[in-house]
KELUM-586318 format. One record per residue (C-alpha): x, y, z; chain; residue number from 1. Coordinates in Angstrom, 3 decimals. Last residue first. Layout:
residues N
((X; Y; Z); 'A'; NUM)
...
***
This chain:
residues 471
((154.972; 56.915; 188.259); 'A'; 471)
((154.572; 60.375; 189.762); 'A'; 470)
((156.432; 59.469; 193.019); 'A'; 469)
((159.400; 57.952; 191.228); 'A'; 468)
((159.404; 60.976; 188.889); 'A'; 467)
((159.626; 63.371; 191.843); 'A'; 466)
((162.629; 61.441; 193.207); 'A'; 465)
((164.339; 61.669; 189.786); 'A'; 464)
((163.623; 65.384; 189.654); 'A'; 463)
((164.911; 66.053; 193.165); 'A'; 462)
((168.090; 64.063; 192.586); 'A'; 461)
((168.889; 65.847; 189.332); 'A'; 460)
((168.171; 69.259; 190.910); 'A'; 459)
((170.496; 68.488; 193.855); 'A'; 458)
((173.262; 67.498; 191.449); 'A'; 457)
((173.048; 70.856; 189.592); 'A'; 456)
((172.007; 70.315; 185.962); 'A'; 455)
((174.645; 70.951; 183.291); 'A'; 454)
((176.476; 67.617; 183.309); 'A'; 453)
((173.240; 65.614; 183.252); 'A'; 452)
((171.865; 67.804; 180.465); 'A'; 451)
((175.064; 67.373; 178.446); 'A'; 450)
((174.849; 63.578; 178.622); 'A'; 449)
((171.144; 63.695; 177.734); 'A'; 448)
((171.811; 65.533; 174.496); 'A'; 447)
((169.322; 68.334; 173.944); 'A'; 446)
((165.604; 67.757; 173.317); 'A'; 445)
((162.903; 65.125; 173.028); 'A'; 444)
((160.585; 63.460; 175.577); 'A'; 443)
((160.090; 66.607; 177.655); 'A'; 442)
((159.772; 67.298; 181.407); 'A'; 441)
((163.525; 67.950; 181.466); 'A'; 440)
((165.048; 65.498; 183.998); 'A'; 439)
((162.166; 63.028; 184.375); 'A'; 438)
((161.317; 62.965; 180.678); 'A'; 437)
((164.978; 62.525; 179.739); 'A'; 436)
((165.388; 59.534; 182.087); 'A'; 435)
((162.098; 58.053; 180.918); 'A'; 434)
((163.232; 58.361; 177.248); 'A'; 433)
((166.781; 57.027; 177.703); 'A'; 432)
((165.988; 53.612; 179.167); 'A'; 431)
((162.951; 52.571; 177.123); 'A'; 430)
((164.599; 54.072; 174.035); 'A'; 429)
((167.561; 51.722; 174.295); 'A'; 428)
((167.884; 49.446; 177.302); 'A'; 427)
((166.031; 48.136; 180.367); 'A'; 426)
((167.422; 45.263; 182.462); 'A'; 425)
((166.821; 47.485; 185.488); 'A'; 424)
((170.054; 47.411; 187.518); 'A'; 423)
((172.360; 46.494; 184.641); 'A'; 422)
((170.870; 49.150; 182.346); 'A'; 421)
((171.088; 51.704; 185.131); 'A'; 420)
((174.770; 50.849; 185.650); 'A'; 419)
((175.476; 51.209; 181.947); 'A'; 418)
((173.518; 54.482; 181.879); 'A'; 417)
((175.594; 55.878; 184.771); 'A'; 416)
((178.951; 54.630; 183.484); 'A'; 415)
((178.290; 56.380; 180.130); 'A'; 414)
((176.994; 59.649; 181.563); 'A'; 413)
((179.458; 60.526; 184.286); 'A'; 412)
((177.034; 63.008; 185.926); 'A'; 411)
((177.152; 61.227; 189.295); 'A'; 410)
((178.452; 57.662; 189.169); 'A'; 409)
((177.306; 55.972; 192.408); 'A'; 408)
((174.597; 58.370; 193.576); 'A'; 407)
((173.426; 58.609; 189.978); 'A'; 406)
((173.119; 54.808; 189.731); 'A'; 405)
((171.129; 54.743; 192.985); 'A'; 404)
((168.845; 57.554; 191.819); 'A'; 403)
((168.292; 55.732; 188.522); 'A'; 402)
((167.436; 52.577; 190.476); 'A'; 401)
((164.708; 54.444; 192.356); 'A'; 400)
((163.667; 55.944; 189.007); 'A'; 399)
((163.128; 52.535; 187.376); 'A'; 398)
((161.358; 51.201; 190.506); 'A'; 397)
((158.713; 53.928; 190.269); 'A'; 396)
((157.301; 52.764; 186.910); 'A'; 395)
((158.591; 53.233; 183.340); 'A'; 394)
((155.025; 53.443; 181.967); 'A'; 393)
((154.089; 56.300; 184.296); 'A'; 392)
((157.259; 58.193; 183.371); 'A'; 391)
((156.551; 57.789; 179.626); 'A'; 390)
((152.911; 58.902; 180.007); 'A'; 389)
((153.866; 61.951; 182.076); 'A'; 388)
((156.526; 62.855; 179.551); 'A'; 387)
((154.039; 62.725; 176.681); 'A'; 386)
((151.650; 64.993; 178.585); 'A'; 385)
((154.449; 67.508; 179.221); 'A'; 384)
((155.822; 67.636; 182.753); 'A'; 383)
((156.044; 70.929; 184.607); 'A'; 382)
((159.282; 71.310; 186.560); 'A'; 381)
((159.072; 73.598; 189.591); 'A'; 380)
((162.550; 74.744; 190.638); 'A'; 379)
((163.156; 76.098; 187.171); 'A'; 378)
((166.668; 75.562; 185.844); 'A'; 377)
((166.458; 73.065; 182.991); 'A'; 376)
((162.977; 73.658; 181.639); 'A'; 375)
((163.184; 77.431; 182.146); 'A'; 374)
((166.475; 77.606; 180.267); 'A'; 373)
((165.065; 75.237; 177.649); 'A'; 372)
((162.076; 77.466; 176.885); 'A'; 371)
((164.209; 80.619; 176.979); 'A'; 370)
((166.525; 79.118; 174.351); 'A'; 369)
((163.528; 78.337; 172.151); 'A'; 368)
((162.181; 81.891; 172.602); 'A'; 367)
((165.592; 83.211; 171.559); 'A'; 366)
((165.162; 81.524; 168.162); 'A'; 365)
((166.461; 78.475; 166.312); 'A'; 364)
((167.179; 76.095; 169.174); 'A'; 363)
((167.936; 72.400; 169.540); 'A'; 362)
((171.536; 72.171; 168.298); 'A'; 361)
((172.564; 75.153; 170.505); 'A'; 360)
((170.940; 73.780; 173.711); 'A'; 359)
((173.880; 72.059; 175.378); 'A'; 358)
((176.745; 74.215; 174.054); 'A'; 357)
((174.867; 77.363; 175.098); 'A'; 356)
((174.145; 75.929; 178.561); 'A'; 355)
((177.777; 74.860; 179.015); 'A'; 354)
((179.017; 78.344; 178.141); 'A'; 353)
((176.572; 80.120; 180.461); 'A'; 352)
((176.649; 77.870; 183.527); 'A'; 351)
((179.086; 80.011; 185.529); 'A'; 350)
((177.336; 83.204; 184.371); 'A'; 349)
((174.069; 81.870; 185.852); 'A'; 348)
((171.203; 80.780; 183.608); 'A'; 347)
((167.581; 81.531; 184.549); 'A'; 346)
((167.431; 85.342; 184.455); 'A'; 345)
((169.796; 85.463; 181.480); 'A'; 344)
((167.461; 83.314; 179.390); 'A'; 343)
((164.493; 85.694; 179.537); 'A'; 342)
((166.926; 88.630; 179.348); 'A'; 341)
((168.197; 87.894; 175.858); 'A'; 340)
((169.200; 84.883; 173.787); 'A'; 339)
((170.910; 87.219; 171.288); 'A'; 338)
((173.419; 88.408; 173.911); 'A'; 337)
((174.331; 84.814; 174.775); 'A'; 336)
((174.425; 83.854; 171.108); 'A'; 335)
((176.991; 86.558; 170.376); 'A'; 334)
((179.252; 85.459; 173.218); 'A'; 333)
((178.938; 81.808; 172.124); 'A'; 332)
((180.190; 82.426; 168.533); 'A'; 331)
((177.560; 81.922; 165.835); 'A'; 330)
((177.958; 78.995; 163.416); 'A'; 329)
((175.187; 76.704; 164.738); 'A'; 328)
((172.813; 79.615; 165.267); 'A'; 327)
((173.345; 80.708; 161.654); 'A'; 326)
((172.802; 77.149; 160.465); 'A'; 325)
((169.472; 76.954; 162.335); 'A'; 324)
((168.480; 80.278; 160.780); 'A'; 323)
((169.361; 79.054; 157.308); 'A'; 322)
((167.174; 76.012; 157.875); 'A'; 321)
((164.378; 78.359; 158.949); 'A'; 320)
((164.822; 80.297; 155.698); 'A'; 319)
((164.711; 77.054; 153.736); 'A'; 318)
((161.490; 76.008; 155.482); 'A'; 317)
((159.996; 79.443; 154.803); 'A'; 316)
((160.326; 78.952; 151.069); 'A'; 315)
((159.805; 82.074; 148.942); 'A'; 314)
((159.728; 81.203; 145.284); 'A'; 313)
((161.954; 83.160; 142.887); 'A'; 312)
((160.135; 84.017; 139.660); 'A'; 311)
((161.961; 82.685; 136.579); 'A'; 310)
((164.783; 84.725; 135.055); 'A'; 309)
((167.538; 83.314; 137.248); 'A'; 308)
((170.708; 85.101; 138.322); 'A'; 307)
((173.841; 82.989; 137.903); 'A'; 306)
((175.135; 85.036; 134.967); 'A'; 305)
((175.005; 88.094; 137.260); 'A'; 304)
((177.761; 86.515; 139.339); 'A'; 303)
((178.206; 86.010; 143.091); 'A'; 302)
((180.680; 83.378; 144.286); 'A'; 301)
((183.204; 85.778; 145.830); 'A'; 300)
((180.413; 87.883; 147.327); 'A'; 299)
((178.803; 84.934; 149.107); 'A'; 298)
((182.257; 83.903; 150.318); 'A'; 297)
((182.899; 87.368; 151.796); 'A'; 296)
((179.475; 87.273; 153.492); 'A'; 295)
((180.219; 83.929; 155.147); 'A'; 294)
((178.851; 80.785; 153.519); 'A'; 293)
((176.873; 77.788; 154.826); 'A'; 292)
((176.502; 74.915; 152.411); 'A'; 291)
((175.111; 74.594; 148.910); 'A'; 290)
((178.243; 75.478; 146.931); 'A'; 289)
((177.902; 75.991; 143.159); 'A'; 288)
((175.788; 79.042; 143.906); 'A'; 287)
((172.630; 79.957; 141.994); 'A'; 286)
((170.726; 83.228; 142.350); 'A'; 285)
((166.936; 83.647; 142.464); 'A'; 284)
((166.748; 83.268; 146.228); 'A'; 283)
((170.256; 81.967; 146.927); 'A'; 282)
((171.643; 85.250; 148.284); 'A'; 281)
((168.337; 85.655; 150.162); 'A'; 280)
((168.859; 82.549; 152.289); 'A'; 279)
((172.515; 83.063; 153.171); 'A'; 278)
((171.974; 86.762; 153.897); 'A'; 277)
((168.826; 86.121; 155.951); 'A'; 276)
((170.540; 83.522; 158.110); 'A'; 275)
((173.631; 85.705; 158.476); 'A'; 274)
((171.468; 88.533; 159.821); 'A'; 273)
((170.160; 86.389; 162.700); 'A'; 272)
((166.405; 85.911; 162.962); 'A'; 271)
((165.132; 86.574; 166.472); 'A'; 270)
((161.464; 87.395; 165.913); 'A'; 269)
((162.334; 91.088; 166.318); 'A'; 268)
((164.762; 90.774; 163.404); 'A'; 267)
((162.100; 89.226; 161.207); 'A'; 266)
((159.650; 91.970; 162.162); 'A'; 265)
((162.172; 94.747; 161.529); 'A'; 264)
((163.153; 93.187; 158.198); 'A'; 263)
((159.565; 93.732; 157.158); 'A'; 262)
((157.577; 90.657; 156.350); 'A'; 261)
((156.392; 89.640; 152.911); 'A'; 260)
((157.047; 86.097; 154.067); 'A'; 259)
((154.125; 83.746; 153.798); 'A'; 258)
((151.593; 85.426; 156.088); 'A'; 257)
((152.317; 88.880; 154.679); 'A'; 256)
((151.633; 87.514; 151.202); 'A'; 255)
((154.099; 87.128; 148.352); 'A'; 254)
((152.278; 87.611; 145.084); 'A'; 253)
((151.226; 84.372; 143.389); 'A'; 252)
((153.319; 81.328; 142.496); 'A'; 251)
((151.476; 79.143; 145.013); 'A'; 250)
((154.500; 78.999; 147.346); 'A'; 249)
((154.679; 82.785; 147.343); 'A'; 248)
((156.512; 84.946; 144.828); 'A'; 247)
((159.794; 86.875; 144.818); 'A'; 246)
((160.263; 88.982; 141.699); 'A'; 245)
((162.771; 88.177; 138.999); 'A'; 244)
((165.617; 90.678; 139.001); 'A'; 243)
((166.121; 93.240; 136.256); 'A'; 242)
((169.699; 93.998; 135.276); 'A'; 241)
((170.712; 97.406; 133.964); 'A'; 240)
((174.130; 98.397; 132.664); 'A'; 239)
((174.676; 102.024; 133.568); 'A'; 238)
((173.877; 104.928; 131.238); 'A'; 237)
((176.245; 107.784; 130.453); 'A'; 236)
((174.835; 111.323; 130.037); 'A'; 235)
((174.279; 113.123; 126.737); 'A'; 234)
((171.083; 114.697; 128.122); 'A'; 233)
((168.980; 113.323; 125.244); 'A'; 232)
((170.701; 109.947; 125.541); 'A'; 231)
((170.124; 109.920; 129.294); 'A'; 230)
((166.426; 110.618; 128.760); 'A'; 229)
((166.005; 107.943; 126.082); 'A'; 228)
((167.809; 105.429; 128.309); 'A'; 227)
((165.507; 106.359; 131.175); 'A'; 226)
((162.387; 105.803; 129.114); 'A'; 225)
((163.735; 102.484; 127.829); 'A'; 224)
((164.481; 101.418; 131.453); 'A'; 223)
((161.125; 102.192; 133.024); 'A'; 222)
((159.506; 99.144; 131.395); 'A'; 221)
((161.953; 96.884; 133.253); 'A'; 220)
((161.241; 98.494; 136.638); 'A'; 219)
((158.794; 95.778; 137.731); 'A'; 218)
((161.671; 93.374; 137.069); 'A'; 217)
((163.217; 94.440; 140.358); 'A'; 216)
((166.598; 96.170; 140.438); 'A'; 215)
((170.260; 95.492; 139.694); 'A'; 214)
((172.165; 98.556; 138.494); 'A'; 213)
((175.684; 98.327; 137.088); 'A'; 212)
((178.197; 101.067; 136.234); 'A'; 211)
((176.874; 103.836; 138.441); 'A'; 210)
((178.925; 106.998; 138.058); 'A'; 209)
((177.091; 109.218; 140.526); 'A'; 208)
((176.099; 111.640; 137.771); 'A'; 207)
((174.652; 108.875; 135.583); 'A'; 206)
((172.756; 107.030; 138.329); 'A'; 205)
((171.514; 110.371; 139.674); 'A'; 204)
((170.178; 111.473; 136.289); 'A'; 203)
((168.378; 108.160; 135.756); 'A'; 202)
((166.724; 108.088; 139.190); 'A'; 201)
((165.776; 111.764; 139.109); 'A'; 200)
((164.122; 111.465; 135.696); 'A'; 199)
((162.223; 108.211; 135.719); 'A'; 198)
((161.073; 108.763; 139.325); 'A'; 197)
((159.326; 112.069; 138.573); 'A'; 196)
((160.995; 115.201; 139.872); 'A'; 195)
((159.175; 117.559; 142.242); 'A'; 194)
((157.717; 120.778; 140.830); 'A'; 193)
((154.227; 120.420; 142.280); 'A'; 192)
((152.859; 119.574; 138.811); 'A'; 191)
((155.230; 116.607; 138.616); 'A'; 190)
((158.421; 116.584; 136.581); 'A'; 189)
((159.524; 113.864; 134.141); 'A'; 188)
((156.101; 113.013; 132.688); 'A'; 187)
((156.061; 110.754; 129.637); 'A'; 186)
((155.626; 111.275; 125.909); 'A'; 185)
((154.680; 107.977; 124.269); 'A'; 184)
((156.153; 104.578; 124.991); 'A'; 183)
((154.859; 102.416; 122.151); 'A'; 182)
((156.218; 104.817; 119.518); 'A'; 181)
((159.648; 104.580; 121.186); 'A'; 180)
((159.838; 100.903; 120.240); 'A'; 179)
((161.434; 98.561; 122.756); 'A'; 178)
((164.157; 95.944; 122.380); 'A'; 177)
((165.858; 93.837; 125.046); 'A'; 176)
((168.890; 91.534; 124.707); 'A'; 175)
((169.681; 89.399; 127.789); 'A'; 174)
((167.346; 88.852; 130.711); 'A'; 173)
((169.688; 89.097; 133.696); 'A'; 172)
((172.313; 91.713; 132.808); 'A'; 171)
((169.838; 93.258; 130.341); 'A'; 170)
((171.349; 94.076; 126.979); 'A'; 169)
((169.964; 97.318; 125.562); 'A'; 168)
((167.831; 98.496; 122.678); 'A'; 167)
((165.508; 101.453; 122.229); 'A'; 166)
((164.134; 101.610; 118.676); 'A'; 165)
((163.244; 105.100; 117.445); 'A'; 164)
((160.188; 105.774; 115.270); 'A'; 163)
((159.200; 108.954; 117.091); 'A'; 162)
((161.473; 110.772; 119.583); 'A'; 161)
((159.814; 110.860; 123.008); 'A'; 160)
((159.165; 114.478; 123.885); 'A'; 159)
((159.590; 114.497; 127.670); 'A'; 158)
((156.672; 115.894; 129.628); 'A'; 157)
((156.665; 118.546; 132.350); 'A'; 156)
((153.629; 118.767; 134.616); 'A'; 155)
((151.586; 121.910; 134.482); 'A'; 154)
((150.109; 124.036; 137.270); 'A'; 153)
((147.039; 125.901; 136.034); 'A'; 152)
((146.681; 129.410; 137.505); 'A'; 151)
((144.602; 130.900; 134.682); 'A'; 150)
((147.695; 132.854; 133.655); 'A'; 149)
((149.513; 129.544; 133.127); 'A'; 148)
((146.737; 128.373; 130.817); 'A'; 147)
((146.916; 131.550; 128.770); 'A'; 146)
((150.702; 131.253; 128.534); 'A'; 145)
((150.457; 127.733; 127.155); 'A'; 144)
((147.933; 128.839; 124.543); 'A'; 143)
((150.146; 131.760; 123.544); 'A'; 142)
((153.203; 129.526; 123.162); 'A'; 141)
((151.205; 127.232; 120.917); 'A'; 140)
((149.858; 123.910; 122.136); 'A'; 139)
((150.644; 120.829; 120.021); 'A'; 138)
((152.576; 118.906; 122.661); 'A'; 137)
((149.681; 119.528; 125.033); 'A'; 136)
((147.456; 116.879; 123.436); 'A'; 135)
((150.204; 114.329; 122.767); 'A'; 134)
((147.907; 111.331; 123.118); 'A'; 133)
((149.710; 109.969; 126.175); 'A'; 132)
((149.779; 106.198; 126.120); 'A'; 131)
((147.182; 103.456; 126.520); 'A'; 130)
((147.715; 100.514; 124.185); 'A'; 129)
((145.129; 100.530; 121.368); 'A'; 128)
((142.070; 98.298; 121.129); 'A'; 127)
((139.658; 101.182; 120.539); 'A'; 126)
((138.140; 100.687; 123.996); 'A'; 125)
((141.679; 100.754; 125.444); 'A'; 124)
((142.354; 104.087; 123.761); 'A'; 123)
((139.058; 105.547; 125.007); 'A'; 122)
((139.812; 104.498; 128.589); 'A'; 121)
((143.313; 105.986; 128.379); 'A'; 120)
((141.868; 109.303; 127.169); 'A'; 119)
((139.310; 109.368; 129.989); 'A'; 118)
((142.016; 108.698; 132.589); 'A'; 117)
((144.155; 111.523; 131.131); 'A'; 116)
((141.243; 113.961; 131.287); 'A'; 115)
((140.526; 113.008; 134.925); 'A'; 114)
((144.209; 113.365; 135.871); 'A'; 113)
((144.173; 116.878; 134.405); 'A'; 112)
((145.989; 117.779; 131.180); 'A'; 111)
((148.131; 120.919; 131.511); 'A'; 110)
((151.334; 119.465; 130.068); 'A'; 109)
((154.445; 121.645; 129.822); 'A'; 108)
((156.933; 120.690; 127.089); 'A'; 107)
((160.207; 118.792; 126.830); 'A'; 106)
((162.888; 118.184; 124.196); 'A'; 105)
((162.901; 121.825; 123.141); 'A'; 104)
((166.738; 121.889; 123.387); 'A'; 103)
((166.593; 124.769; 125.880); 'A'; 102)
((163.866; 122.908; 127.791); 'A'; 101)
((165.996; 119.777; 127.980); 'A'; 100)
((168.965; 121.717; 129.315); 'A'; 99)
((166.723; 123.578; 131.743); 'A'; 98)
((165.410; 120.300; 133.161); 'A'; 97)
((169.036; 119.272; 133.621); 'A'; 96)
((169.874; 122.347; 135.682); 'A'; 95)
((166.689; 122.018; 137.738); 'A'; 94)
((167.650; 118.427; 138.634); 'A'; 93)
((170.892; 119.598; 140.207); 'A'; 92)
((169.154; 122.396; 142.111); 'A'; 91)
((166.610; 119.904; 143.506); 'A'; 90)
((169.298; 117.565; 144.888); 'A'; 89)
((168.512; 117.726; 148.618); 'A'; 88)
((165.205; 115.817; 148.386); 'A'; 87)
((167.099; 113.255; 146.308); 'A'; 86)
((169.153; 112.204; 149.325); 'A'; 85)
((172.776; 111.324; 148.554); 'A'; 84)
((174.172; 114.865; 148.598); 'A'; 83)
((176.888; 114.179; 147.711); 'A'; 82)
((178.652; 112.744; 144.651); 'A'; 81)
((182.232; 112.708; 145.954); 'A'; 80)
((181.315; 110.884; 149.148); 'A'; 79)
((179.400; 111.178; 152.374); 'A'; 78)
((179.352; 108.498; 155.051); 'A'; 77)
((176.295; 109.458; 157.150); 'A'; 76)
((174.123; 109.008; 154.040); 'A'; 75)
((175.890; 107.637; 150.955); 'A'; 74)
((179.164; 106.296; 149.666); 'A'; 73)
((181.086; 103.185; 150.735); 'A'; 72)
((178.007; 101.308; 151.914); 'A'; 71)
((177.940; 98.672; 154.645); 'A'; 70)
((175.744; 95.638; 154.090); 'A'; 69)
((176.508; 93.903; 157.412); 'A'; 68)
((172.864; 92.954; 157.963); 'A'; 67)
((172.687; 95.139; 161.064); 'A'; 66)
((174.224; 97.958; 159.010); 'A'; 65)
((171.465; 97.622; 156.422); 'A'; 64)
((168.827; 97.606; 159.184); 'A'; 63)
((170.199; 100.710; 160.915); 'A'; 62)
((170.296; 102.716; 157.693); 'A'; 61)
((166.818; 101.415; 156.816); 'A'; 60)
((165.420; 102.460; 160.184); 'A'; 59)
((166.870; 105.981; 160.096); 'A'; 58)
((165.399; 106.543; 156.626); 'A'; 57)
((162.054; 105.148; 157.772); 'A'; 56)
((162.072; 107.528; 160.742); 'A'; 55)
((162.727; 110.430; 158.353); 'A'; 54)
((159.433; 109.697; 156.552); 'A'; 53)
((158.607; 109.622; 152.846); 'A'; 52)
((154.878; 109.270; 152.110); 'A'; 51)
((153.718; 112.808; 151.334); 'A'; 50)
((157.056; 114.129; 150.073); 'A'; 49)
((157.539; 111.442; 147.460); 'A'; 48)
((160.940; 112.801; 146.380); 'A'; 47)
((162.680; 110.629; 148.955); 'A'; 46)
((164.946; 108.455; 146.830); 'A'; 45)
((167.683; 107.817; 149.401); 'A'; 44)
((170.964; 106.715; 147.833); 'A'; 43)
((173.297; 104.030; 149.177); 'A'; 42)
((176.399; 103.321; 147.113); 'A'; 41)
((178.381; 100.088; 146.913); 'A'; 40)
((181.870; 100.566; 145.532); 'A'; 39)
((183.930; 98.121; 143.526); 'A'; 38)
((186.251; 95.210; 144.203); 'A'; 37)
((184.262; 93.333; 141.525); 'A'; 36)
((182.871; 90.702; 143.902); 'A'; 35)
((182.285; 93.357; 146.554); 'A'; 34)
((180.246; 95.477; 144.131); 'A'; 33)
((178.190; 92.486; 142.953); 'A'; 32)
((177.592; 91.398; 146.563); 'A'; 31)
((176.349; 94.867; 147.528); 'A'; 30)
((174.033; 95.024; 144.510); 'A'; 29)
((172.658; 91.552; 145.272); 'A'; 28)
((172.187; 92.395; 148.958); 'A'; 27)
((170.328; 95.650; 148.329); 'A'; 26)
((167.950; 93.903; 145.914); 'A'; 25)
((167.476; 91.057; 148.427); 'A'; 24)
((166.618; 93.599; 151.139); 'A'; 23)
((164.149; 95.152; 148.692); 'A'; 22)
((162.199; 91.941; 148.328); 'A'; 21)
((162.540; 90.733; 151.919); 'A'; 20)
((161.053; 93.881; 153.417); 'A'; 19)
((162.619; 97.215; 154.387); 'A'; 18)
((160.330; 99.456; 156.444); 'A'; 17)
((158.054; 101.995; 154.826); 'A'; 16)
((157.984; 105.071; 152.584); 'A'; 15)
((161.732; 105.671; 152.599); 'A'; 14)
((162.200; 105.126; 148.841); 'A'; 13)
((165.152; 102.813; 148.353); 'A'; 12)
((168.180; 103.405; 146.122); 'A'; 11)
((170.664; 100.558; 146.460); 'A'; 10)
((173.719; 101.130; 144.345); 'A'; 9)
((176.426; 99.611; 142.216); 'A'; 8)
((179.776; 101.007; 141.184); 'A'; 7)
((182.580; 99.216; 139.390); 'A'; 6)
((185.631; 101.424; 139.044); 'A'; 5)
((186.240; 102.565; 135.463); 'A'; 4)
((189.406; 101.124; 133.954); 'A'; 3)
((192.185; 103.578; 133.222); 'A'; 2)
((194.061; 103.714; 129.913); 'A'; 1)
***
């Protein structure tokens, strides 16, 4: 007896750039597949011809690879279930439409959008849930033909079997039960001949051998329809799990300001992929370990039982913490590239490693690294207001003695500060703060010992002399 290989998938519609919500869906499916030594499939659901764009397809492929979420089947990879774009699978869908038509499990619907809206309004006014009234289900063959001859383009509706309970166990929410009478007959093919989401999505999951599907809870009401379809077509259904949505700090929909940002925007801001992976893997999923985890560790600890049912709250502070951890764990070569041209123009190759080691604890984004590169290596140091106040309070004599101590001990930090303490009688914050202010123009920042070692001796002398004149 052979065990079926676990297969999960991410099936985005290329109508925009990936945002945090669908990136998390992709991540959870990828982690589930890796945890079960299975296969992660990427499928492009591009049947919305008006809104789907090839540039969005290219962007999402690039973004998933940037995140490290490589797929084992899908675009640019291929696989046994190709093609992996729904726009290229029309012949496959046609075959299954024909099966349903032959079994009289579907019928053409000529109702216009205006007629359907009026019917829903009347149902709501009568206190009934809005569902299709079955108007076209009762048309005779002659009536259908007459409408076709008038040039009307029908949709295709699935005949939902009456009085049938639809039950399944959700991987996240547990046992679910729906009544077919509450669903009504639903459209599976649009008037323009393109497949409706319910149909293409369900057929593809079955034919591609999906075993588990994690998707947003907004798809929960789609599941009974899809199970009815797969049952009618005698196709296997995957196990479905519906993820709690991501909400803002106030519990409402995630706003652009809070975090409904595209992955492109986050990437452009300088977020590292590992930061997003560590943050999103914990957004609605519990790990026993709180600390930093590599992708393999995230997969090893991933389990559907650890997925929460309550809405997952976006917390920018936690994402920023993840970014700081990602910077802390990144190898120097990678950080150097990430820092970009603004840093490269200030920092020489000889100073590169020492600069990275110096500023790493104090930066989260390339702009932070550029700030410190300019602060440390610019010939013209601009003092912050706080630094000016600290230097003024320390007085010129402090910096004259600092120059003498530096002349004696150079960048040897401990002997230098001990000598300065002896020369001035100043200690603690009153010793370190003026020294930092004079050397960096700031009152807080990287370790003073590292700054002294990194700055060229001539720059140290010039800055201490300038501080003696400013004080």
